[in-house]
PDBQT receptor file of N, H, CA, C and O in Angstrom, charges set to zero:
ATOM      1  N   MET A   1      73.574  28.296  54.961  1.00  0.00    +0.000 N 
ATOM      2  CA  MET A   1      74.604  28.425  53.942  1.00  0.00    +0.000 C 
ATOM      3  C   MET A   1      75.886  28.936  54.587  1.00  0.00    +0.000 C 
ATOM      4  O   MET A   1      75.867  29.923  55.322  1.00  0.00    +0.000 OA
ATOM      5  N   ARG A   2      76.996  28.266  54.311  1.00  0.00    +0.000 N 
ATOM      6  H   ARG A   2      77.012  27.464  53.713  1.00  0.00    +0.000 HD
ATOM      7  CA  ARG A   2      78.280  28.655  54.900  1.00  0.00    +0.000 C 
ATOM      8  C   ARG A   2      78.869  29.851  54.166  1.00  0.00    +0.000 C 
ATOM      9  O   ARG A   2      78.759  29.968  52.945  1.00  0.00    +0.000 OA
ATOM     10  N   LYS A   3      79.497  30.739  54.935  1.00  0.00    +0.000 N 
ATOM     11  H   LYS A   3      79.587  30.644  55.927  1.00  0.00    +0.000 HD
ATOM     12  CA  LYS A   3      80.168  31.908  54.359  1.00  0.00    +0.000 C 
ATOM     13  C   LYS A   3      81.576  31.519  53.947  1.00  0.00    +0.000 C 
ATOM     14  O   LYS A   3      82.284  30.830  54.682  1.00  0.00    +0.000 OA
ATOM     15  N   LYS A   4      81.972  31.965  52.772  1.00  0.00    +0.000 N 
ATOM     16  H   LYS A   4      81.397  32.525  52.175  1.00  0.00    +0.000 HD
ATOM     17  CA  LYS A   4      83.313  31.706  52.270  1.00  0.00    +0.000 C 
ATOM     18  C   LYS A   4      84.233  32.822  52.748  1.00  0.00    +0.000 C 
ATOM     19  O   LYS A   4      83.933  34.002  52.565  1.00  0.00    +0.000 OA
ATOM     20  N   ILE A   5      85.371  32.442  53.368  1.00  0.00    +0.000 N 
ATOM     21  H   ILE A   5      85.614  31.483  53.516  1.00  0.00    +0.000 HD
ATOM     22  CA  ILE A   5      86.302  33.441  53.883  1.00  0.00    +0.000 C 
ATOM     23  C   ILE A   5      87.718  33.130  53.409  1.00  0.00    +0.000 C 
ATOM     24  O   ILE A   5      88.021  32.003  53.015  1.00  0.00    +0.000 OA
ATOM     25  N   ASP A   6      88.573  34.136  53.453  1.00  0.00    +0.000 N 
ATOM     26  H   ASP A   6      88.328  35.051  53.773  1.00  0.00    +0.000 HD
ATOM     27  CA  ASP A   6      90.005  33.992  53.231  1.00  0.00    +0.000 C 
ATOM     28  C   ASP A   6      90.699  34.303  54.550  1.00  0.00    +0.000 C 
ATOM     29  O   ASP A   6      90.207  35.106  55.342  1.00  0.00    +0.000 OA
ATOM     30  N   ILE A   7      91.842  33.668  54.782  1.00  0.00    +0.000 N 
ATOM     31  H   ILE A   7      92.243  33.016  54.138  1.00  0.00    +0.000 HD
ATOM     32  CA  ILE A   7      92.594  33.909  56.009  1.00  0.00    +0.000 C 
ATOM     33  C   ILE A   7      93.992  34.378  55.663  1.00  0.00    +0.000 C 
ATOM     34  O   ILE A   7      94.700  33.746  54.879  1.00  0.00    +0.000 OA
ATOM     35  N   LEU A   8      94.376  35.483  56.254  1.00  0.00    +0.000 N 
ATOM     36  H   LEU A   8      93.801  35.996  56.891  1.00  0.00    +0.000 HD
ATOM     37  CA  LEU A   8      95.746  35.979  56.198  1.00  0.00    +0.000 C 
ATOM     38  C   LEU A   8      96.253  35.899  57.627  1.00  0.00    +0.000 C 
ATOM     39  O   LEU A   8      95.870  36.707  58.472  1.00  0.00    +0.000 OA
ATOM     40  N   GLY A   9      97.099  34.942  57.894  1.00  0.00    +0.000 N 
ATOM     41  H   GLY A   9      97.410  34.285  57.207  1.00  0.00    +0.000 HD
ATOM     42  CA  GLY A   9      97.550  34.771  59.267  1.00  0.00    +0.000 C 
ATOM     43  C   GLY A   9      98.378  33.525  59.432  1.00  0.00    +0.000 C 
ATOM     44  O   GLY A   9      99.146  33.142  58.550  1.00  0.00    +0.000 OA
ATOM     45  N   SER A  10      98.211  32.911  60.554  1.00  0.00    +0.000 N 
ATOM     46  H   SER A  10      97.587  33.222  61.271  1.00  0.00    +0.000 HD
ATOM     47  CA  SER A  10      99.002  31.729  60.882  1.00  0.00    +0.000 C 
ATOM     48  C   SER A  10      98.093  30.528  61.054  1.00  0.00    +0.000 C 
ATOM     49  O   SER A  10      96.874  30.616  60.902  1.00  0.00    +0.000 OA
ATOM     50  N   CYS A  11      98.715  29.403  61.374  1.00  0.00    +0.000 N 
ATOM     51  H   CYS A  11      99.705  29.331  61.497  1.00  0.00    +0.000 HD
ATOM     52  CA  CYS A  11      97.921  28.202  61.614  1.00  0.00    +0.000 C 
ATOM     53  C   CYS A  11      97.009  28.390  62.825  1.00  0.00    +0.000 C 
ATOM     54  O   CYS A  11      95.966  27.744  62.920  1.00  0.00    +0.000 OA
ATOM     55  N   VAL A  12      97.394  29.264  63.743  1.00  0.00    +0.000 N 
ATOM     56  H   VAL A  12      98.241  29.789  63.665  1.00  0.00    +0.000 HD
ATOM     57  CA  VAL A  12      96.549  29.543  64.905  1.00  0.00    +0.000 C 
ATOM     58  C   VAL A  12      95.236  30.173  64.440  1.00  0.00    +0.000 C 
ATOM     59  O   VAL A  12      94.162  29.814  64.921  1.00  0.00    +0.000 OA
ATOM     60  N   THR A  13      95.332  31.103  63.513  1.00  0.00    +0.000 N 
ATOM     61  H   THR A  13      96.205  31.395  63.122  1.00  0.00    +0.000 HD
ATOM     62  CA  THR A  13      94.124  31.731  62.957  1.00  0.00    +0.000 C 
ATOM     63  C   THR A  13      93.281  30.695  62.239  1.00  0.00    +0.000 C 
ATOM     64  O   THR A  13      92.069  30.619  62.441  1.00  0.00    +0.000 OA
ATOM     65  N   ARG A  14      93.919  29.908  61.411  1.00  0.00    +0.000 N 
ATOM     66  H   ARG A  14      94.903  29.969  61.247  1.00  0.00    +0.000 HD
ATOM     67  CA  ARG A  14      93.191  28.883  60.645  1.00  0.00    +0.000 C 
ATOM     68  C   ARG A  14      92.536  27.858  61.566  1.00  0.00    +0.000 C 
ATOM     69  O   ARG A  14      91.381  27.480  61.365  1.00  0.00    +0.000 OA
ATOM     70  N   ASP A  15      93.285  27.409  62.583  1.00  0.00    +0.000 N 
ATOM     71  H   ASP A  15      94.223  27.715  62.746  1.00  0.00    +0.000 HD
ATOM     72  CA  ASP A  15      92.764  26.375  63.475  1.00  0.00    +0.000 C 
ATOM     73  C   ASP A  15      91.577  26.851  64.300  1.00  0.00    +0.000 C 
ATOM     74  O   ASP A  15      90.769  26.038  64.749  1.00  0.00    +0.000 OA
ATOM     75  N   ALA A  16      91.465  28.146  64.503  1.00  0.00    +0.000 N 
ATOM     76  H   ALA A  16      92.122  28.807  64.139  1.00  0.00    +0.000 HD
ATOM     77  CA  ALA A  16      90.330  28.674  65.271  1.00  0.00    +0.000 C 
ATOM     78  C   ALA A  16      89.006  28.317  64.608  1.00  0.00    +0.000 C 
ATOM     79  O   ALA A  16      87.979  28.223  65.280  1.00  0.00    +0.000 OA
ATOM     80  N   PHE A  17      89.025  28.120  63.314  1.00  0.00    +0.000 N 
ATOM     81  H   PHE A  17      89.859  28.196  62.768  1.00  0.00    +0.000 HD
ATOM     82  CA  PHE A  17      87.801  27.787  62.586  1.00  0.00    +0.000 C 
ATOM     83  C   PHE A  17      87.441  26.311  62.685  1.00  0.00    +0.000 C 
ATOM     84  O   PHE A  17      86.428  25.885  62.130  1.00  0.00    +0.000 OA
ATOM     85  N   GLU A  18      88.254  25.528  63.383  1.00  0.00    +0.000 N 
ATOM     86  H   GLU A  18      89.076  25.875  63.834  1.00  0.00    +0.000 HD
ATOM     87  CA  GLU A  18      87.948  24.125  63.630  1.00  0.00    +0.000 C 
ATOM     88  C   GLU A  18      87.077  23.947  64.870  1.00  0.00    +0.000 C 
ATOM     89  O   GLU A  18      86.589  22.846  65.127  1.00  0.00    +0.000 OA
ATOM     90  N   TYR A  19      86.876  25.013  65.641  1.00  0.00    +0.000 N 
ATOM     91  H   TYR A  19      87.273  25.907  65.432  1.00  0.00    +0.000 HD
ATOM     92  CA  TYR A  19      86.190  24.917  66.925  1.00  0.00    +0.000 C 
ATOM     93  C   TYR A  19      84.877  25.689  66.916  1.00  0.00    +0.000 C 
ATOM     94  O   TYR A  19      84.595  26.478  66.014  1.00  0.00    +0.000 OA
ATOM     95  N   ALA A  20      84.096  25.436  67.939  1.00  0.00    +0.000 N 
ATOM     96  H   ALA A  20      84.325  24.795  68.672  1.00  0.00    +0.000 HD
ATOM     97  CA  ALA A  20      82.852  26.185  68.208  1.00  0.00    +0.000 C 
ATOM     98  C   ALA A  20      81.914  26.208  67.009  1.00  0.00    +0.000 C 
ATOM     99  O   ALA A  20      81.325  27.242  66.695  1.00  0.00    +0.000 OA
ATOM    100  N   ASN A  21      81.777  25.086  66.351  1.00  0.00    +0.000 N 
ATOM    101  H   ASN A  21      82.255  24.246  66.606  1.00  0.00    +0.000 HD
ATOM    102  CA  ASN A  21      80.856  24.948  65.214  1.00  0.00    +0.000 C 
ATOM    103  C   ASN A  21      81.177  25.873  64.043  1.00  0.00    +0.000 C 
ATOM    104  O   ASN A  21      80.328  26.112  63.184  1.00  0.00    +0.000 OA
ATOM    105  N   ALA A  22      82.411  26.395  64.011  1.00  0.00    +0.000 N 
ATOM    106  H   ALA A  22      83.101  26.200  64.708  1.00  0.00    +0.000 HD
ATOM    107  CA  ALA A  22      82.776  27.284  62.907  1.00  0.00    +0.000 C 
ATOM    108  C   ALA A  22      82.724  26.560  61.572  1.00  0.00    +0.000 C 
ATOM    109  O   ALA A  22      82.436  27.173  60.544  1.00  0.00    +0.000 OA
ATOM    110  N   LYS A  23      83.001  25.257  61.579  1.00  0.00    +0.000 N 
ATOM    111  H   LYS A  23      83.235  24.759  62.414  1.00  0.00    +0.000 HD
ATOM    112  CA  LYS A  23      82.951  24.495  60.329  1.00  0.00    +0.000 C 
ATOM    113  C   LYS A  23      81.556  24.506  59.722  1.00  0.00    +0.000 C 
ATOM    114  O   LYS A  23      81.394  24.347  58.512  1.00  0.00    +0.000 OA
ATOM    115  N   ASP A  24      80.552  24.695  60.569  1.00  0.00    +0.000 N 
ATOM    116  H   ASP A  24      80.684  24.824  61.552  1.00  0.00    +0.000 HD
ATOM    117  CA  ASP A  24      79.183  24.741  60.072  1.00  0.00    +0.000 C 
ATOM    118  C   ASP A  24      78.834  26.102  59.472  1.00  0.00    +0.000 C 
ATOM    119  O   ASP A  24      77.900  26.219  58.678  1.00  0.00    +0.000 OA
ATOM    120  N   ASP A  25      79.598  27.134  59.862  1.00  0.00    +0.000 N 
ATOM    121  H   ASP A  25      80.357  27.039  60.507  1.00  0.00    +0.000 HD
ATOM    122  CA  ASP A  25      79.286  28.492  59.435  1.00  0.00    +0.000 C 
ATOM    123  C   ASP A  25      80.203  29.037  58.344  1.00  0.00    +0.000 C 
ATOM    124  O   ASP A  25      79.810  29.915  57.576  1.00  0.00    +0.000 OA
ATOM    125  N   TYR A  26      81.434  28.507  58.280  1.00  0.00    +0.000 N 
ATOM    126  H   TYR A  26      81.753  27.794  58.904  1.00  0.00    +0.000 HD
ATOM    127  CA  TYR A  26      82.431  29.078  57.370  1.00  0.00    +0.000 C 
ATOM    128  C   TYR A  26      83.132  27.996  56.569  1.00  0.00    +0.000 C 
ATOM    129  O   TYR A  26      83.284  26.861  57.019  1.00  0.00    +0.000 OA
ATOM    130  N   ILE A  27      83.554  28.377  55.372  1.00  0.00    +0.000 N 
ATOM    131  H   ILE A  27      83.430  29.300  55.007  1.00  0.00    +0.000 HD
ATOM    132  CA  ILE A  27      84.429  27.544  54.564  1.00  0.00    +0.000 C 
ATOM    133  C   ILE A  27      85.632  28.412  54.196  1.00  0.00    +0.000 C 
ATOM    134  O   ILE A  27      85.472  29.537  53.724  1.00  0.00    +0.000 OA
ATOM    135  N   ILE A  28      86.817  27.889  54.410  1.00  0.00    +0.000 N 
ATOM    136  H   ILE A  28      86.947  26.975  54.793  1.00  0.00    +0.000 HD
ATOM    137  CA  ILE A  28      88.033  28.644  54.106  1.00  0.00    +0.000 C 
ATOM    138  C   ILE A  28      88.311  28.497  52.622  1.00  0.00    +0.000 C 
ATOM    139  O   ILE A  28      88.545  27.392  52.132  1.00  0.00    +0.000 OA
ATOM    140  N   ASP A  29      88.284  29.615  51.907  1.00  0.00    +0.000 N 
ATOM    141  H   ASP A  29      88.094  30.513  52.305  1.00  0.00    +0.000 HD
ATOM    142  CA  ASP A  29      88.537  29.602  50.468  1.00  0.00    +0.000 C 
ATOM    143  C   ASP A  29      90.038  29.643  50.202  1.00  0.00    +0.000 C 
ATOM    144  O   ASP A  29      90.583  28.740  49.568  1.00  0.00    +0.000 OA
ATOM    145  N   GLN A  30      90.701  30.680  50.682  1.00  0.00    +0.000 N 
ATOM    146  H   GLN A  30      90.258  31.414  51.197  1.00  0.00    +0.000 HD
ATOM    147  CA  GLN A  30      92.137  30.813  50.490  1.00  0.00    +0.000 C 
ATOM    148  C   GLN A  30      92.797  31.063  51.834  1.00  0.00    +0.000 C 
ATOM    149  O   GLN A  30      92.252  31.757  52.692  1.00  0.00    +0.000 OA
ATOM    150  N   TYR A  31      93.973  30.489  52.002  1.00  0.00    +0.000 N 
ATOM    151  H   TYR A  31      94.416  29.925  51.304  1.00  0.00    +0.000 HD
ATOM    152  CA  TYR A  31      94.704  30.605  53.261  1.00  0.00    +0.000 C 
ATOM    153  C   TYR A  31      96.121  31.039  52.944  1.00  0.00    +0.000 C 
ATOM    154  O   TYR A  31      96.862  30.317  52.278  1.00  0.00    +0.000 OA
ATOM    155  N   PHE A  32      96.499  32.219  53.420  1.00  0.00    +0.000 N 
ATOM    156  H   PHE A  32      95.896  32.806  53.961  1.00  0.00    +0.000 HD
ATOM    157  CA  PHE A  32      97.824  32.775  53.191  1.00  0.00    +0.000 C 
ATOM    158  C   PHE A  32      98.590  32.767  54.507  1.00  0.00    +0.000 C 
ATOM    159  O   PHE A  32      98.410  33.651  55.344  1.00  0.00    +0.000 OA
ATOM    160  N   ALA A  33      99.438  31.770  54.683  1.00  0.00    +0.000 N 
ATOM    161  H   ALA A  33      99.584  31.052  54.003  1.00  0.00    +0.000 HD
ATOM    162  CA  ALA A  33     100.187  31.628  55.934  1.00  0.00    +0.000 C 
ATOM    163  C   ALA A  33     101.499  32.405  55.859  1.00  0.00    +0.000 C 
ATOM    164  O   ALA A  33     102.058  32.634  54.786  1.00  0.00    +0.000 OA
ATOM    165  N   ARG A  34     101.966  32.799  57.043  1.00  0.00    +0.000 N 
ATOM    166  H   ARG A  34     101.512  32.613  57.914  1.00  0.00    +0.000 HD
ATOM    167  CA  ARG A  34     103.270  33.454  57.175  1.00  0.00    +0.000 C 
ATOM    168  C   ARG A  34     103.412  34.631  56.222  1.00  0.00    +0.000 C 
ATOM    169  O   ARG A  34     104.454  34.800  55.588  1.00  0.00    +0.000 OA
ATOM    170  N   SER A  35     102.388  35.427  56.122  1.00  0.00    +0.000 N 
ATOM    171  H   SER A  35     101.542  35.289  56.637  1.00  0.00    +0.000 HD
ATOM    172  CA  SER A  35     102.406  36.620  55.283  1.00  0.00    +0.000 C 
ATOM    173  C   SER A  35     102.039  37.820  56.140  1.00  0.00    +0.000 C 
ATOM    174  O   SER A  35     101.351  37.695  57.153  1.00  0.00    +0.000 OA
ATOM    175  N   SER A  36     102.508  38.977  55.716  1.00  0.00    +0.000 N 
ATOM    176  H   SER A  36     103.066  39.079  54.893  1.00  0.00    +0.000 HD
ATOM    177  CA  SER A  36     102.183  40.196  56.441  1.00  0.00    +0.000 C 
ATOM    178  C   SER A  36     101.455  41.164  55.514  1.00  0.00    +0.000 C 
ATOM    179  O   SER A  36     101.506  41.035  54.291  1.00  0.00    +0.000 OA
ATOM    180  N   LEU A  37     100.783  42.127  56.117  1.00  0.00    +0.000 N 
ATOM    181  H   LEU A  37     100.742  42.232  57.111  1.00  0.00    +0.000 HD
ATOM    182  CA  LEU A  37     100.113  43.147  55.303  1.00  0.00    +0.000 C 
ATOM    183  C   LEU A  37     101.128  43.925  54.477  1.00  0.00    +0.000 C 
ATOM    184  O   LEU A  37     100.855  44.280  53.330  1.00  0.00    +0.000 OA
ATOM    185  N   ILE A  38     102.284  44.189  55.048  1.00  0.00    +0.000 N 
ATOM    186  H   ILE A  38     102.505  43.901  55.980  1.00  0.00    +0.000 HD
ATOM    187  CA  ILE A  38     103.318  44.927  54.307  1.00  0.00    +0.000 C 
ATOM    188  C   ILE A  38     103.749  44.138  53.071  1.00  0.00    +0.000 C 
ATOM    189  O   ILE A  38     103.943  44.724  52.006  1.00  0.00    +0.000 OA
ATOM    190  N   SER A  39     103.900  42.833  53.196  1.00  0.00    +0.000 N 
ATOM    191  H   SER A  39     103.742  42.357  54.062  1.00  0.00    +0.000 HD
ATOM    192  CA  SER A  39     104.340  42.043  52.042  1.00  0.00    +0.000 C 
ATOM    193  C   SER A  39     103.289  42.014  50.935  1.00  0.00    +0.000 C 
ATOM    194  O   SER A  39     103.622  41.794  49.771  1.00  0.00    +0.000 OA
ATOM    195  N   ILE A  40     102.052  42.230  51.283  1.00  0.00    +0.000 N 
ATOM    196  H   ILE A  40     101.782  42.409  52.229  1.00  0.00    +0.000 HD
ATOM    197  CA  ILE A  40     100.993  42.230  50.278  1.00  0.00    +0.000 C 
ATOM    198  C   ILE A  40     101.002  43.521  49.457  1.00  0.00    +0.000 C 
ATOM    199  O   ILE A  40     100.733  43.491  48.256  1.00  0.00    +0.000 OA
ATOM    200  N   VAL A  41     101.310  44.653  50.097  1.00  0.00    +0.000 N 
ATOM    201  H   VAL A  41     101.528  44.677  51.072  1.00  0.00    +0.000 HD
ATOM    202  CA  VAL A  41     101.234  45.933  49.398  1.00  0.00    +0.000 C 
ATOM    203  C   VAL A  41     102.586  46.439  48.908  1.00  0.00    +0.000 C 
ATOM    204  O   VAL A  41     102.634  47.398  48.138  1.00  0.00    +0.000 OA
ATOM    205  N   ALA A  42     103.684  45.820  49.335  1.00  0.00    +0.000 N 
ATOM    206  H   ALA A  42     103.644  45.041  49.961  1.00  0.00    +0.000 HD
ATOM    207  CA  ALA A  42     105.010  46.265  48.909  1.00  0.00    +0.000 C 
ATOM    208  C   ALA A  42     105.292  45.789  47.485  1.00  0.00    +0.000 C 
ATOM    209  O   ALA A  42     104.767  44.763  47.053  1.00  0.00    +0.000 OA
ATOM    210  N   PRO A  43     106.123  46.539  46.759  1.00  0.00    +0.000 N 
ATOM    211  CA  PRO A  43     106.491  46.074  45.421  1.00  0.00    +0.000 C 
ATOM    212  C   PRO A  43     107.311  44.784  45.512  1.00  0.00    +0.000 C 
ATOM    213  O   PRO A  43     108.069  44.604  46.465  1.00  0.00    +0.000 OA
ATOM    214  N   PRO A  44     107.170  43.897  44.545  1.00  0.00    +0.000 N 
ATOM    215  CA  PRO A  44     107.907  42.635  44.595  1.00  0.00    +0.000 C 
ATOM    216  C   PRO A  44     109.415  42.851  44.438  1.00  0.00    +0.000 C 
ATOM    217  O   PRO A  44     109.860  43.831  43.841  1.00  0.00    +0.000 OA
ATOM    218  N   ILE A  45     110.183  41.915  44.984  1.00  0.00    +0.000 N 
ATOM    219  H   ILE A  45     109.822  41.119  45.469  1.00  0.00    +0.000 HD
ATOM    220  CA  ILE A  45     111.636  41.952  44.807  1.00  0.00    +0.000 C 
ATOM    221  C   ILE A  45     112.072  40.666  44.128  1.00  0.00    +0.000 C 
ATOM    222  O   ILE A  45     111.427  39.627  44.268  1.00  0.00    +0.000 OA
ATOM    223  N   ASP A  46     113.163  40.744  43.398  1.00  0.00    +0.000 N 
ATOM    224  H   ASP A  46     113.687  41.589  43.285  1.00  0.00    +0.000 HD
ATOM    225  CA  ASP A  46     113.695  39.564  42.725  1.00  0.00    +0.000 C 
ATOM    226  C   ASP A  46     114.470  38.709  43.714  1.00  0.00    +0.000 C 
ATOM    227  O   ASP A  46     115.363  39.197  44.407  1.00  0.00    +0.000 OA
ATOM    228  N   ILE A  47     114.126  37.440  43.773  1.00  0.00    +0.000 N 
ATOM    229  H   ILE A  47     113.401  37.043  43.210  1.00  0.00    +0.000 HD
ATOM    230  CA  ILE A  47     114.821  36.489  44.643  1.00  0.00    +0.000 C 
ATOM    231  C   ILE A  47     115.067  35.215  43.846  1.00  0.00    +0.000 C 
ATOM    232  O   ILE A  47     114.171  34.696  43.180  1.00  0.00    +0.000 OA
ATOM    233  N   ASN A  48     116.283  34.731  43.927  1.00  0.00    +0.000 N 
ATOM    234  H   ASN A  48     117.011  35.152  44.468  1.00  0.00    +0.000 HD
ATOM    235  CA  ASN A  48     116.600  33.444  43.327  1.00  0.00    +0.000 C 
ATOM    236  C   ASN A  48     116.266  32.380  44.365  1.00  0.00    +0.000 C 
ATOM    237  O   ASN A  48     117.048  32.151  45.288  1.00  0.00    +0.000 OA
ATOM    238  N   LYS A  49     115.113  31.727  44.226  1.00  0.00    +0.000 N 
ATOM    239  H   LYS A  49     114.477  31.913  43.476  1.00  0.00    +0.000 HD
ATOM    240  CA  LYS A  49     114.644  30.778  45.229  1.00  0.00    +0.000 C 
ATOM    241  C   LYS A  49     115.623  29.632  45.444  1.00  0.00    +0.000 C 
ATOM    242  O   LYS A  49     115.727  29.114  46.556  1.00  0.00    +0.000 OA
ATOM    243  N   GLU A  50     116.340  29.228  44.406  1.00  0.00    +0.000 N 
ATOM    244  H   GLU A  50     116.255  29.648  43.503  1.00  0.00    +0.000 HD
ATOM    245  CA  GLU A  50     117.279  28.118  44.532  1.00  0.00    +0.000 C 
ATOM    246  C   GLU A  50     118.467  28.472  45.432  1.00  0.00    +0.000 C 
ATOM    247  O   GLU A  50     119.140  27.573  45.936  1.00  0.00    +0.000 OA
ATOM    248  N   SER A  51     118.733  29.751  45.642  1.00  0.00    +0.000 N 
ATOM    249  H   SER A  51     118.187  30.482  45.233  1.00  0.00    +0.000 HD
ATOM    250  CA  SER A  51     119.878  30.145  46.469  1.00  0.00    +0.000 C 
ATOM    251  C   SER A  51     119.515  30.259  47.957  1.00  0.00    +0.000 C 
ATOM    252  O   SER A  51     120.390  30.522  48.782  1.00  0.00    +0.000 OA
ATOM    253  N   ILE A  52     118.259  30.068  48.303  1.00  0.00    +0.000 N 
ATOM    254  H   ILE A  52     117.548  29.855  47.633  1.00  0.00    +0.000 HD
ATOM    255  CA  ILE A  52     117.836  30.145  49.702  1.00  0.00    +0.000 C 
ATOM    256  C   ILE A  52     118.184  28.831  50.389  1.00  0.00    +0.000 C 
ATOM    257  O   ILE A  52     117.750  27.762  49.960  1.00  0.00    +0.000 OA
ATOM    258  N   GLU A  53     118.969  28.918  51.455  1.00  0.00    +0.000 N 
ATOM    259  H   GLU A  53     119.322  29.787  51.804  1.00  0.00    +0.000 HD
ATOM    260  CA  GLU A  53     119.375  27.725  52.194  1.00  0.00    +0.000 C 
ATOM    261  C   GLU A  53     118.504  27.586  53.443  1.00  0.00    +0.000 C 
ATOM    262  O   GLU A  53     118.504  28.449  54.320  1.00  0.00    +0.000 OA
ATOM    263  N   LEU A  54     117.772  26.492  53.499  1.00  0.00    +0.000 N 
ATOM    264  H   LEU A  54     117.772  25.791  52.787  1.00  0.00    +0.000 HD
ATOM    265  CA  LEU A  54     116.888  26.222  54.632  1.00  0.00    +0.000 C 
ATOM    266  C   LEU A  54     117.292  24.910  55.292  1.00  0.00    +0.000 C 
ATOM    267  O   LEU A  54     117.783  23.993  54.633  1.00  0.00    +0.000 OA
ATOM    268  N   ASP A  55     117.079  24.836  56.598  1.00  0.00    +0.000 N 
ATOM    269  H   ASP A  55     116.681  25.581  57.133  1.00  0.00    +0.000 HD
ATOM    270  CA  ASP A  55     117.544  23.688  57.375  1.00  0.00    +0.000 C 
ATOM    271  C   ASP A  55     116.729  22.416  57.156  1.00  0.00    +0.000 C 
ATOM    272  O   ASP A  55     117.292  21.324  57.096  1.00  0.00    +0.000 OA
ATOM    273  N   SER A  56     115.433  22.546  57.040  1.00  0.00    +0.000 N 
ATOM    274  H   SER A  56     114.975  23.434  57.090  1.00  0.00    +0.000 HD
ATOM    275  CA  SER A  56     114.606  21.338  57.016  1.00  0.00    +0.000 C 
ATOM    276  C   SER A  56     113.845  21.194  55.701  1.00  0.00    +0.000 C 
ATOM    277  O   SER A  56     113.622  22.158  54.968  1.00  0.00    +0.000 OA
ATOM    278  N   ALA A  57     113.460  19.958  55.440  1.00  0.00    +0.000 N 
ATOM    279  H   ALA A  57     113.641  19.175  56.036  1.00  0.00    +0.000 HD
ATOM    280  CA  ALA A  57     112.653  19.686  54.243  1.00  0.00    +0.000 C 
ATOM    281  C   ALA A  57     111.302  20.386  54.336  1.00  0.00    +0.000 C 
ATOM    282  O   ALA A  57     110.760  20.825  53.322  1.00  0.00    +0.000 OA
ATOM    283  N   PHE A  58     110.750  20.493  55.563  1.00  0.00    +0.000 N 
ATOM    284  H   PHE A  58     111.191  20.136  56.386  1.00  0.00    +0.000 HD
ATOM    285  CA  PHE A  58     109.474  21.185  55.755  1.00  0.00    +0.000 C 
ATOM    286  C   PHE A  58     109.593  22.652  55.340  1.00  0.00    +0.000 C 
ATOM    287  O   PHE A  58     108.724  23.168  54.637  1.00  0.00    +0.000 OA
ATOM    288  N   GLN A  59     110.657  23.323  55.769  1.00  0.00    +0.000 N 
ATOM    289  H   GLN A  59     111.362  22.903  56.341  1.00  0.00    +0.000 HD
ATOM    290  CA  GLN A  59     110.855  24.730  55.404  1.00  0.00    +0.000 C 
ATOM    291  C   GLN A  59     111.026  24.860  53.897  1.00  0.00    +0.000 C 
ATOM    292  O   GLN A  59     110.463  25.768  53.285  1.00  0.00    +0.000 OA
ATOM    293  N   GLN A  60     111.788  23.970  53.301  1.00  0.00    +0.000 N 
ATOM    294  H   GLN A  60     112.246  23.232  53.798  1.00  0.00    +0.000 HD
ATOM    295  CA  GLN A  60     112.014  24.021  51.852  1.00  0.00    +0.000 C 
ATOM    296  C   GLN A  60     110.714  23.843  51.088  1.00  0.00    +0.000 C 
ATOM    297  O   GLN A  60     110.455  24.555  50.117  1.00  0.00    +0.000 OA
ATOM    298  N   LYS A  61     109.898  22.893  51.524  1.00  0.00    +0.000 N 
ATOM    299  H   LYS A  61     110.108  22.314  52.313  1.00  0.00    +0.000 HD
ATOM    300  CA  LYS A  61     108.624  22.632  50.848  1.00  0.00    +0.000 C 
ATOM    301  C   LYS A  61     107.702  23.841  50.912  1.00  0.00    +0.000 C 
ATOM    302  O   LYS A  61     106.993  24.134  49.950  1.00  0.00    +0.000 OA
ATOM    303  N   ASN A  62     107.709  24.549  52.047  1.00  0.00    +0.000 N 
ATOM    304  H   ASN A  62     108.285  24.311  52.829  1.00  0.00    +0.000 HD
ATOM    305  CA  ASN A  62     106.816  25.670  52.219  1.00  0.00    +0.000 C 
ATOM    306  C   ASN A  62     107.339  26.966  51.619  1.00  0.00    +0.000 C 
ATOM    307  O   ASN A  62     106.583  27.922  51.451  1.00  0.00    +0.000 OA
ATOM    308  N   CYS A  63     108.599  27.004  51.302  1.00  0.00    +0.000 N 
ATOM    309  H   CYS A  63     109.214  26.227  51.439  1.00  0.00    +0.000 HD
ATOM    310  CA  CYS A  63     109.189  28.225  50.730  1.00  0.00    +0.000 C 
ATOM    311  C   CYS A  63     109.124  28.212  49.216  1.00  0.00    +0.000 C 
ATOM    312  O   CYS A  63     108.842  29.237  48.596  1.00  0.00    +0.000 OA
ATOM    313  N   LEU A  64     109.375  27.082  48.629  1.00  0.00    +0.000 N 
ATOM    314  H   LEU A  64     109.604  26.249  49.133  1.00  0.00    +0.000 HD
ATOM    315  CA  LEU A  64     109.516  27.036  47.171  1.00  0.00    +0.000 C 
ATOM    316  C   LEU A  64     108.278  26.672  46.479  1.00  0.00    +0.000 C 
ATOM    317  O   LEU A  64     108.257  26.597  45.251  1.00  0.00    +0.000 OA
TER     318      LEU A  64
């Protein structure tokens, strides 16, 4: 039976589970990329997402 895990980290952390038969042992339930422990425990701040200017469509897709 595979263990269900969550990942807080980067694609490097997530990709590690693609190797060494990890796919047979684990299933990724939730994946939180580009997040920090501080951002998880800090109080939320108000941000107008539409006012954030990003260079690429990839950045925009992942931010909004």
